[in-house]
N, CA, C and O atoms as a CHARMM CRD file, in Angstrom:
* protein
*
  312
    1    1 MET  N    107.66300-121.54100 217.57900 PROA 1      0.00000
    2    1 MET  CA   108.61200-122.85600 216.52100 PROA 1      0.00000
    3    1 MET  C    109.44100-121.67200 215.02500 PROA 1      0.00000
    4    1 MET  O    108.81700-121.25600 214.04800 PROA 1      0.00000
    5    2 LEU  N    110.74100-121.44100 215.29600 PROA 2      0.00000
    6    2 LEU  CA   111.37700-120.51800 214.95500 PROA 2      0.00000
    7    2 LEU  C    112.15400-121.23200 213.42500 PROA 2      0.00000
    8    2 LEU  O    113.29200-121.63500 213.66900 PROA 2      0.00000
    9    3 ILE  N    111.76100-121.41100 212.10500 PROA 3      0.00000
   10    3 ILE  CA   112.21100-122.10200 211.42100 PROA 3      0.00000
   11    3 ILE  C    112.95700-121.52300 210.37700 PROA 3      0.00000
   12    3 ILE  O    112.29900-120.91100 209.53600 PROA 3      0.00000
   13    4 PRO  N    114.20400-121.57500 210.23300 PROA 4      0.00000
   14    4 PRO  CA   115.06800-120.82400 209.39900 PROA 4      0.00000
   15    4 PRO  C    115.45800-121.59200 207.60100 PROA 4      0.00000
   16    4 PRO  O    116.59500-122.00500 207.37500 PROA 4      0.00000
   17    5 CYS  N    114.82800-121.63500 206.98100 PROA 5      0.00000
   18    5 CYS  CA   115.13500-121.51800 205.61600 PROA 5      0.00000
   19    5 CYS  C    115.86500-121.03300 204.80200 PROA 5      0.00000
   20    5 CYS  O    115.19100-120.18600 204.21600 PROA 5      0.00000
   21    6 PRO  N    117.35000-121.06600 204.19900 PROA 6      0.00000
   22    6 PRO  CA   118.15200-120.07500 204.13200 PROA 6      0.00000
   23    6 PRO  C    118.46700-120.93200 202.23100 PROA 6      0.00000
   24    6 PRO  O    119.13300-120.37600 201.35800 PROA 6      0.00000
   25    7 ARG  N    118.01500-121.83700 202.12500 PROA 7      0.00000
   26    7 ARG  CA   119.06100-121.70500 201.05700 PROA 7      0.00000
   27    7 ARG  C    117.44300-122.75900 199.58400 PROA 7      0.00000
   28    7 ARG  O    116.64400-122.24800 198.80000 PROA 7      0.00000
   29    8 ARG  N    117.75000-124.34500 199.96200 PROA 8      0.00000
   30    8 ARG  CA   116.18100-124.66900 200.19300 PROA 8      0.00000
   31    8 ARG  C    114.67000-124.01000 199.72700 PROA 8      0.00000
   32    8 ARG  O    114.32200-123.25000 200.63200 PROA 8      0.00000
   33    9 PRO  N    114.08000-124.02600 199.09100 PROA 9      0.00000
   34    9 PRO  CA   112.46200-123.46700 199.40100 PROA 9      0.00000
   35    9 PRO  C    111.69700-125.18000 200.03500 PROA 9      0.00000
   36    9 PRO  O    110.95000-125.31300 201.00500 PROA 9      0.00000
   37   10 THR  N    112.29500-126.45500 198.94500 PROA 10     0.00000
   38   10 THR  CA   111.41900-127.15100 199.93800 PROA 10     0.00000
   39   10 THR  C    111.86600-127.81300 201.08900 PROA 10     0.00000
   40   10 THR  O    111.48900-128.95800 201.33900 PROA 10     0.00000
   41   11 CYS  N    113.14600-126.78700 202.28500 PROA 11     0.00000
   42   11 CYS  CA   113.63800-126.98500 203.25100 PROA 11     0.00000
   43   11 CYS  C    112.15100-126.97900 204.53600 PROA 11     0.00000
   44   11 CYS  O    112.03100-127.57700 205.60500 PROA 11     0.00000
   45   12 ALA  N    110.76700-125.55700 203.45000 PROA 12     0.00000
   46   12 ALA  CA   109.63600-125.15600 204.79700 PROA 12     0.00000
   47   12 ALA  C    108.80000-126.33000 204.52100 PROA 12     0.00000
   48   12 ALA  O    108.06300-126.40400 205.50500 PROA 12     0.00000
   49   13 GLN  N    108.56300-127.12200 203.85800 PROA 13     0.00000
   50   13 GLN  CA   107.57200-127.90700 203.29400 PROA 13     0.00000
   51   13 GLN  C    108.20500-129.46000 204.27100 PROA 13     0.00000
   52   13 GLN  O    107.26200-130.15100 204.65700 PROA 13     0.00000
   53   14 TRP  N    109.09600-129.80900 204.52000 PROA 14     0.00000
   54   14 TRP  CA   109.69800-130.72800 205.51100 PROA 14     0.00000
   55   14 TRP  C    109.46000-130.53600 206.50300 PROA 14     0.00000
   56   14 TRP  O    108.59600-131.09600 207.17700 PROA 14     0.00000
   57   15 LYS  N    110.31500-129.54200 206.86900 PROA 15     0.00000
   58   15 LYS  CA   110.11100-128.88300 208.07700 PROA 15     0.00000
   59   15 LYS  C    108.57200-127.98100 209.15200 PROA 15     0.00000
   60   15 LYS  O    108.41400-127.90700 210.37000 PROA 15     0.00000
   61   16 VAL  N    107.59500-127.37600 207.83200 PROA 16     0.00000
   62   16 VAL  CA   106.17000-127.59800 208.77300 PROA 16     0.00000
   63   16 VAL  C    105.13800-128.11300 208.71700 PROA 16     0.00000
   64   16 VAL  O    104.18100-127.72700 209.38800 PROA 16     0.00000
   65   17 ALA  N    105.07900-129.45500 207.61200 PROA 17     0.00000
   66   17 ALA  CA   104.16800-129.78300 207.35200 PROA 17     0.00000
   67   17 ALA  C    103.96700-131.13800 209.38600 PROA 17     0.00000
   68   17 ALA  O    102.98600-131.33200 210.10400 PROA 17     0.00000
   69   18 PRO  N    105.33500-131.63100 209.47700 PROA 18     0.00000
   70   18 PRO  CA   105.61600-132.35100 211.19700 PROA 18     0.00000
   71   18 PRO  C    105.07600-131.65400 211.99400 PROA 18     0.00000
   72   18 PRO  O    104.12400-131.92100 212.72800 PROA 18     0.00000
   73   19 ALA  N    105.76800-130.55100 211.87000 PROA 19     0.00000
   74   19 ALA  CA   105.76500-129.14700 212.95300 PROA 19     0.00000
   75   19 ALA  C    103.83300-129.28000 213.38100 PROA 19     0.00000
   76   19 ALA  O    103.26000-129.62400 214.41500 PROA 19     0.00000
   77   20 LEU  N    103.25200-128.76100 211.85400 PROA 20     0.00000
   78   20 LEU  CA   101.40300-128.37600 212.21900 PROA 20     0.00000
   79   20 LEU  C    101.17200-129.62200 212.63400 PROA 20     0.00000
   80   20 LEU  O    101.11500-129.97300 213.81200 PROA 20     0.00000
   81   21 ALA  N    101.01200-130.43100 211.51000 PROA 21     0.00000
   82   21 ALA  CA   100.36800-131.88600 211.94000 PROA 21     0.00000
   83   21 ALA  C    100.55300-132.28700 213.42100 PROA 21     0.00000
   84   21 ALA  O     99.46100-132.45900 213.96200 PROA 21     0.00000
   85   22 ALA  N    102.14300-132.58700 214.64800 PROA 22     0.00000
   86   22 ALA  CA   102.19100-132.84600 216.15400 PROA 22     0.00000
   87   22 ALA  C    101.49000-130.49700 216.57900 PROA 22     0.00000
   88   22 ALA  O    101.83800-129.79500 217.52900 PROA 22     0.00000
   89   23 GLY  N    100.81100-130.22900 215.74500 PROA 23     0.00000
   90   23 GLY  CA    99.92200-128.98200 216.71500 PROA 23     0.00000
   91   23 GLY  C    100.42900-127.95900 217.31600 PROA 23     0.00000
   92   23 GLY  O    100.00900-127.39400 218.32600 PROA 23     0.00000
   93   24 ASN  N    101.86800-127.58900 216.31600 PROA 24     0.00000
   94   24 ASN  CA   102.62900-126.15700 216.49300 PROA 24     0.00000
   95   24 ASN  C    102.67500-125.54300 215.77300 PROA 24     0.00000
   96   24 ASN  O    102.54900-125.77600 214.57100 PROA 24     0.00000
   97   25 CYS  N    102.99800-123.93300 216.64100 PROA 25     0.00000
   98   25 CYS  CA   102.47400-122.96500 215.48000 PROA 25     0.00000
   99   25 CYS  C    103.43800-122.59300 214.86000 PROA 25     0.00000
  100   25 CYS  O    104.18100-122.27500 215.78800 PROA 25     0.00000
  101   26 CYS  N    104.17600-122.32600 213.63900 PROA 26     0.00000
  102   26 CYS  CA   105.08000-122.06800 213.33600 PROA 26     0.00000
  103   26 CYS  C    105.49700-120.80300 212.47400 PROA 26     0.00000
  104   26 CYS  O    104.65100-120.26600 211.75900 PROA 26     0.00000
  105   27 VAL  N    107.10800-120.20700 212.55500 PROA 27     0.00000
  106   27 VAL  CA   107.15900-118.96200 212.03400 PROA 27     0.00000
  107   27 VAL  C    108.47900-119.00000 211.32500 PROA 27     0.00000
  108   27 VAL  O    109.63800-119.17000 211.70200 PROA 27     0.00000
  109   28 LEU  N    107.84400-118.76000 210.04500 PROA 28     0.00000
  110   28 LEU  CA   109.13500-119.37900 208.55800 PROA 28     0.00000
  111   28 LEU  C    109.32900-117.95200 208.95500 PROA 28     0.00000
  112   28 LEU  O    108.57900-117.17900 209.55000 PROA 28     0.00000
  113   29 LYS  N    111.11200-117.73600 208.23600 PROA 29     0.00000
  114   29 LYS  CA   112.02200-116.41100 208.04600 PROA 29     0.00000
  115   29 LYS  C    112.03000-117.46900 206.55000 PROA 29     0.00000
  116   29 LYS  O    111.81000-118.67800 206.62900 PROA 29     0.00000
  117   30 PRO  N    112.32900-116.74100 205.20700 PROA 30     0.00000
  118   30 PRO  CA   112.61800-117.63500 204.32600 PROA 30     0.00000
  119   30 PRO  C    113.27700-116.59900 204.41200 PROA 30     0.00000
  120   30 PRO  O    112.96800-115.59600 205.05400 PROA 30     0.00000
  121   31 SER  N    115.01600-116.91400 203.23900 PROA 31     0.00000
  122   31 SER  CA   115.97100-115.72700 202.23100 PROA 31     0.00000
  123   31 SER  C    114.80000-114.76600 201.66000 PROA 31     0.00000
  124   31 SER  O    113.59200-114.77400 201.42700 PROA 31     0.00000
  125   32 GLU  N    115.93500-113.93700 201.58500 PROA 32     0.00000
  126   32 GLU  CA   115.15200-112.61000 201.06100 PROA 32     0.00000
  127   32 GLU  C    115.33800-112.72600 199.64600 PROA 32     0.00000
  128   32 GLU  O    114.90900-111.85500 198.88900 PROA 32     0.00000
  129   33 LEU  N    116.15600-114.08400 199.09400 PROA 33     0.00000
  130   33 LEU  CA   116.13800-114.43300 197.29800 PROA 33     0.00000
  131   33 LEU  C    114.78200-115.18300 196.89100 PROA 33     0.00000
  132   33 LEU  O    114.09400-115.10800 195.87300 PROA 33     0.00000
  133   34 ALA  N    114.60600-116.20300 198.48500 PROA 34     0.00000
  134   34 ALA  CA   113.86200-117.10400 198.15200 PROA 34     0.00000
  135   34 ALA  C    113.05700-117.79700 199.27600 PROA 34     0.00000
  136   34 ALA  O    113.19500-118.78100 200.00200 PROA 34     0.00000
  137   35 SER  N    111.84100-116.47700 199.00500 PROA 35     0.00000
  138   35 SER  CA   110.43500-116.50300 200.21900 PROA 35     0.00000
  139   35 SER  C    109.08300-116.25500 199.32900 PROA 35     0.00000
  140   35 SER  O    108.00200-116.46700 199.87800 PROA 35     0.00000
  141   36 VAL  N    109.11000-115.89700 198.23200 PROA 36     0.00000
  142   36 VAL  CA   108.40800-116.71800 197.36000 PROA 36     0.00000
  143   36 VAL  C    107.68100-117.72900 196.96400 PROA 36     0.00000
  144   36 VAL  O    106.68300-117.72000 196.24300 PROA 36     0.00000
  145   37 THR  N    108.39100-118.87600 197.62300 PROA 37     0.00000
  146   37 THR  CA   107.59500-120.47700 197.33200 PROA 37     0.00000
  147   37 THR  C    107.48200-120.68500 198.80500 PROA 37     0.00000
  148   37 THR  O    107.08700-121.83600 198.99400 PROA 37     0.00000
  149   38 CYS  N    107.78000-119.65500 200.60500 PROA 38     0.00000
  150   38 CYS  CA   107.09500-119.51000 201.71900 PROA 38     0.00000
  151   38 CYS  C    105.60400-118.52700 201.15200 PROA 38     0.00000
  152   38 CYS  O    104.40100-118.71700 201.32900 PROA 38     0.00000
  153   39 LEU  N    106.03500-117.91900 200.74000 PROA 39     0.00000
  154   39 LEU  CA   104.50200-117.41700 201.07500 PROA 39     0.00000
  155   39 LEU  C    103.21700-117.97700 200.24800 PROA 39     0.00000
  156   39 LEU  O    102.08200-117.89900 200.71800 PROA 39     0.00000
  157   40 GLU  N    103.60300-118.77200 198.47400 PROA 40     0.00000
  158   40 GLU  CA   102.80700-119.35800 198.02300 PROA 40     0.00000
  159   40 GLU  C    102.27500-121.04000 199.02200 PROA 40     0.00000
  160   40 GLU  O    101.42400-121.82000 198.59500 PROA 40     0.00000
  161   41 LEU  N    103.11800-121.23800 200.47800 PROA 41     0.00000
  162   41 LEU  CA   103.10400-122.07400 200.81500 PROA 41     0.00000
  163   41 LEU  C    101.34100-121.00600 202.31000 PROA 41     0.00000
  164   41 LEU  O    100.14500-121.12100 202.57800 PROA 41     0.00000
  165   42 ALA  N    102.30400-120.34500 202.60400 PROA 42     0.00000
  166   42 ALA  CA   101.27900-119.56900 203.27100 PROA 42     0.00000
  167   42 ALA  C     99.44900-119.54200 202.54600 PROA 42     0.00000
  168   42 ALA  O     98.40500-120.02700 202.98300 PROA 42     0.00000
  169   43 ALA  N     99.65900-118.99900 201.69800 PROA 43     0.00000
  170   43 ALA  CA    98.08000-119.07200 200.55700 PROA 43     0.00000
  171   43 ALA  C     97.49900-119.91800 200.87500 PROA 43     0.00000
  172   43 ALA  O     96.52600-120.05400 201.61700 PROA 43     0.00000
  173   44 ILE  N     98.52200-121.02600 199.88900 PROA 44     0.00000
  174   44 ILE  CA    97.47400-122.68600 200.36900 PROA 44     0.00000
  175   44 ILE  C     97.07900-122.81600 202.28800 PROA 44     0.00000
  176   44 ILE  O     96.00800-122.56700 202.84300 PROA 44     0.00000
  177   45 ALA  N     97.92300-123.12100 202.68500 PROA 45     0.00000
  178   45 ALA  CA    97.27000-122.66600 204.47800 PROA 45     0.00000
  179   45 ALA  C     95.51700-122.08300 204.99700 PROA 45     0.00000
  180   45 ALA  O     94.41800-122.48800 205.37800 PROA 45     0.00000
  181   46 HSD  N     96.09800-121.18200 204.74700 PROA 46     0.00000
  182   46 HSD  CA    95.14600-119.85300 204.40000 PROA 46     0.00000
  183   46 HSD  C     93.47600-120.71400 203.71500 PROA 46     0.00000
  184   46 HSD  O     92.34100-120.75600 204.18900 PROA 46     0.00000
  185   47 GLU  N     94.05900-121.27000 202.47200 PROA 47     0.00000
  186   47 GLU  CA    93.21700-121.33000 201.71800 PROA 47     0.00000
  187   47 GLU  C     92.41000-122.93200 201.82100 PROA 47     0.00000
  188   47 GLU  O     91.57000-123.44600 201.08200 PROA 47     0.00000
  189   48 VAL  N     92.98600-123.36000 202.90200 PROA 48     0.00000
  190   48 VAL  CA    92.54600-125.03900 202.94400 PROA 48     0.00000
  191   48 VAL  C     92.32400-124.74200 204.94300 PROA 48     0.00000
  192   48 VAL  O     92.52600-125.78700 205.56300 PROA 48     0.00000
  193   49 GLY  N     91.95300-123.47800 205.87800 PROA 49     0.00000
  194   49 GLY  CA    91.74700-123.34400 206.47700 PROA 49     0.00000
  195   49 GLY  C     92.25500-123.53600 207.34300 PROA 49     0.00000
  196   49 GLY  O     91.66700-123.61300 208.42100 PROA 49     0.00000
  197   50 LEU  N     94.00800-123.74600 207.17100 PROA 50     0.00000
  198   50 LEU  CA    94.40800-123.02900 208.70200 PROA 50     0.00000
  199   50 LEU  C     94.10900-122.07100 209.37700 PROA 50     0.00000
  200   50 LEU  O     94.35300-120.93800 208.96100 PROA 50     0.00000
  201   51 PRO  N     93.52900-122.27400 210.53600 PROA 51     0.00000
  202   51 PRO  CA    93.52200-121.43500 211.95100 PROA 51     0.00000
  203   51 PRO  C     94.99200-120.12400 211.80000 PROA 51     0.00000
  204   51 PRO  O     96.16200-120.19200 212.17500 PROA 51     0.00000
  205   52 ALA  N     94.18000-118.98200 211.05400 PROA 52     0.00000
  206   52 ALA  CA    94.97900-117.47700 211.73000 PROA 52     0.00000
  207   52 ALA  C     96.44800-117.36500 212.56600 PROA 52     0.00000
  208   52 ALA  O     96.65000-116.73400 213.60300 PROA 52     0.00000
  209   53 GLY  N     97.10000-117.91700 212.03500 PROA 53     0.00000
  210   53 GLY  CA    98.05700-117.48100 212.97800 PROA 53     0.00000
  211   53 GLY  C     99.02900-118.70000 213.92900 PROA 53     0.00000
  212   53 GLY  O     99.64000-118.69800 214.99800 PROA 53     0.00000
  213   54 VAL  N     98.67800-119.90700 212.57200 PROA 54     0.00000
  214   54 VAL  CA    99.15100-121.10100 212.75200 PROA 54     0.00000
  215   54 VAL  C    100.43600-120.67100 212.44000 PROA 54     0.00000
  216   54 VAL  O    101.39000-120.52700 213.20500 PROA 54     0.00000
  217   55 LEU  N    100.35500-120.44000 211.00300 PROA 55     0.00000
  218   55 LEU  CA   101.90900-120.23400 210.07300 PROA 55     0.00000
  219   55 LEU  C    101.52800-118.68000 209.62800 PROA 55     0.00000
  220   55 LEU  O    100.52600-118.08000 209.23700 PROA 55     0.00000
  221   56 ASN  N    103.37300-118.28500 210.01100 PROA 56     0.00000
  222   56 ASN  CA   103.25300-116.47300 209.26000 PROA 56     0.00000
  223   56 ASN  C    104.84500-117.05800 208.88400 PROA 56     0.00000
  224   56 ASN  O    105.73500-117.81000 209.27900 PROA 56     0.00000
  225   57 VAL  N    104.56100-116.34800 208.08800 PROA 57     0.00000
  226   57 VAL  CA   105.78600-116.47900 206.91200 PROA 57     0.00000
  227   57 VAL  C    106.55100-114.50700 207.46800 PROA 57     0.00000
  228   57 VAL  O    105.74900-113.57300 207.50900 PROA 57     0.00000
  229   58 VAL  N    107.44900-114.36300 207.66800 PROA 58     0.00000
  230   58 VAL  CA   108.75800-113.03500 207.96100 PROA 58     0.00000
  231   58 VAL  C    109.32900-112.67900 206.65500 PROA 58     0.00000
  232   58 VAL  O    110.31900-113.26600 206.21800 PROA 58     0.00000
  233   59 THR  N    108.72300-111.71600 206.00800 PROA 59     0.00000
  234   59 THR  CA   109.96100-112.28300 204.97500 PROA 59     0.00000
  235   59 THR  C    110.89700-110.33600 205.67000 PROA 59     0.00000
  236   59 THR  O    110.69300-109.44900 206.49900 PROA 59     0.00000
  237   60 GLY  N    111.96800-110.74600 204.49200 PROA 60     0.00000
  238   60 GLY  CA   112.94200-109.09000 204.67900 PROA 60     0.00000
  239   60 GLY  C    114.12500-109.70600 204.95600 PROA 60     0.00000
  240   60 GLY  O    114.25700-110.90500 205.20000 PROA 60     0.00000
  241   61 THR  N    115.33600-108.54600 204.90100 PROA 61     0.00000
  242   61 THR  CA   117.18900-109.34100 205.79800 PROA 61     0.00000
  243   61 THR  C    116.97900-109.75200 206.38400 PROA 61     0.00000
  244   61 THR  O    116.35200-109.27300 207.32900 PROA 61     0.00000
  245   62 GLY  N    117.25800-110.71500 206.31700 PROA 62     0.00000
  246   62 GLY  CA   118.30600-111.72400 207.98600 PROA 62     0.00000
  247   62 GLY  C    118.67600-110.03200 208.53900 PROA 62     0.00000
  248   62 GLY  O    117.71900-109.31500 208.24700 PROA 62     0.00000
  249   63 PRO  N    119.55100-109.41800 209.08900 PROA 63     0.00000
  250   63 PRO  CA   119.31900-108.32800 209.66200 PROA 63     0.00000
  251   63 PRO  C    118.13300-107.59500 210.54700 PROA 63     0.00000
  252   63 PRO  O    118.08000-107.27600 211.73500 PROA 63     0.00000
  253   64 ASP  N    117.00300-107.43900 209.21100 PROA 64     0.00000
  254   64 ASP  CA   116.21700-106.98600 209.43300 PROA 64     0.00000
  255   64 ASP  C    114.41500-107.60800 210.14400 PROA 64     0.00000
  256   64 ASP  O    113.43000-107.17200 210.73900 PROA 64     0.00000
  257   65 ALA  N    114.84700-108.60500 209.66900 PROA 65     0.00000
  258   65 ALA  CA   113.22700-109.57400 209.76100 PROA 65     0.00000
  259   65 ALA  C    114.40700-110.44000 210.35600 PROA 65     0.00000
  260   65 ALA  O    115.19400-110.30800 209.41900 PROA 65     0.00000
  261   66 GLY  N    115.12000-111.29200 211.33500 PROA 66     0.00000
  262   66 GLY  CA   115.74100-112.69300 211.19100 PROA 66     0.00000
  263   66 GLY  C    116.14400-112.31000 212.74900 PROA 66     0.00000
  264   66 GLY  O    115.78200-112.87700 213.77900 PROA 66     0.00000
  265   67 SER  N    117.22400-110.88300 212.54800 PROA 67     0.00000
  266   67 SER  CA   117.95400-111.47600 214.46500 PROA 67     0.00000
  267   67 SER  C    116.80500-110.37800 215.25600 PROA 67     0.00000
  268   67 SER  O    117.59800-109.73000 215.93900 PROA 67     0.00000
  269   68 PRO  N    115.70500-109.91400 215.49900 PROA 68     0.00000
  270   68 PRO  CA   114.43700-109.99000 215.55900 PROA 68     0.00000
  271   68 PRO  C    113.67200-111.13300 216.59900 PROA 68     0.00000
  272   68 PRO  O    113.32100-111.27300 217.77000 PROA 68     0.00000
  273   69 LEU  N    113.68200-111.78600 215.37700 PROA 69     0.00000
  274   69 LEU  CA   112.84800-112.50900 215.89700 PROA 69     0.00000
  275   69 LEU  C    113.74100-113.54100 217.27500 PROA 69     0.00000
  276   69 LEU  O    113.58000-113.50700 218.49500 PROA 69     0.00000
  277   70 ARG  N    114.75700-114.46000 216.34400 PROA 70     0.00000
  278   70 ARG  CA   116.18200-114.60800 217.35200 PROA 70     0.00000
  279   70 ARG  C    116.26400-114.02400 218.52900 PROA 70     0.00000
  280   70 ARG  O    117.32800-114.46000 218.97100 PROA 70     0.00000
  281   71 CYS  N    116.01200-113.62300 218.97500 PROA 71     0.00000
  282   71 CYS  CA   116.44800-111.69200 220.39900 PROA 71     0.00000
  283   71 CYS  C    115.32800-112.26300 221.26700 PROA 71     0.00000
  284   71 CYS  O    115.19300-112.48700 222.47000 PROA 71     0.00000
  285   72 ALA  N    114.38700-112.44500 219.89100 PROA 72     0.00000
  286   72 ALA  CA   112.77500-112.38000 221.49000 PROA 72     0.00000
  287   72 ALA  C    112.71600-112.81500 222.27500 PROA 72     0.00000
  288   72 ALA  O    113.39300-113.83400 222.41300 PROA 72     0.00000
  289   73 PRO  N    111.79000-112.31300 223.44800 PROA 73     0.00000
  290   73 PRO  CA   112.03300-114.20600 224.58700 PROA 73     0.00000
  291   73 PRO  C    111.37400-114.71100 224.86600 PROA 73     0.00000
  292   73 PRO  O    111.04600-114.95000 226.02800 PROA 73     0.00000
  293   74 ALA  N    110.56900-115.35200 223.15700 PROA 74     0.00000
  294   74 ALA  CA   109.61800-116.00900 222.99300 PROA 74     0.00000
  295   74 ALA  C    110.47000-117.38600 222.79900 PROA 74     0.00000
  296   74 ALA  O    110.40500-118.50700 223.30300 PROA 74     0.00000
  297   75 GLY  N    111.47600-116.63000 221.62300 PROA 75     0.00000
  298   75 GLY  CA   112.73400-117.38900 220.85600 PROA 75     0.00000
  299   75 GLY  C    113.64400-117.42400 221.35300 PROA 75     0.00000
  300   75 GLY  O    114.54900-117.24900 220.53800 PROA 75     0.00000
  301   76 ALA  N    113.99500-117.56200 222.31800 PROA 76     0.00000
  302   76 ALA  CA   114.96300-117.50700 223.59400 PROA 76     0.00000
  303   76 ALA  C    115.17000-119.85100 224.15200 PROA 76     0.00000
  304   76 ALA  O    116.06800-120.57300 224.58600 PROA 76     0.00000
  305   77 PRO  N    114.37400-119.94200 223.92100 PROA 77     0.00000
  306   77 PRO  CA   114.59500-121.47500 223.92200 PROA 77     0.00000
  307   77 PRO  C    114.99400-122.24600 222.82200 PROA 77     0.00000
  308   77 PRO  O    115.34500-123.40800 223.02400 PROA 77     0.00000
  309   78 LEU  N    114.99500-121.67100 221.42700 PROA 78     0.00000
  310   78 LEU  CA   114.91100-122.72200 220.09500 PROA 78     0.00000
  311   78 LEU  C    116.20100-122.41600 219.70900 PROA 78     0.00000
  312   78 LEU  O    116.68900-122.94600 218.71200 PROA 78     0.00000
């Protein structure tokens, strides 16, 4: 599951919580201007014992980080 979070920092929590509750893994690609909230969410998930690889945060600019995620074979159905 690839979750774009371009604007509001809370959109990550709105999308990640139900996805994780349903047993999905998530990849967050926050805006390069608002990535701290998503990184903190990942740190909290680690603290509470979420297994490694279940919640992933990819930071960087859209062309450098977002495009490769969108074009990856695993991202094709998204």
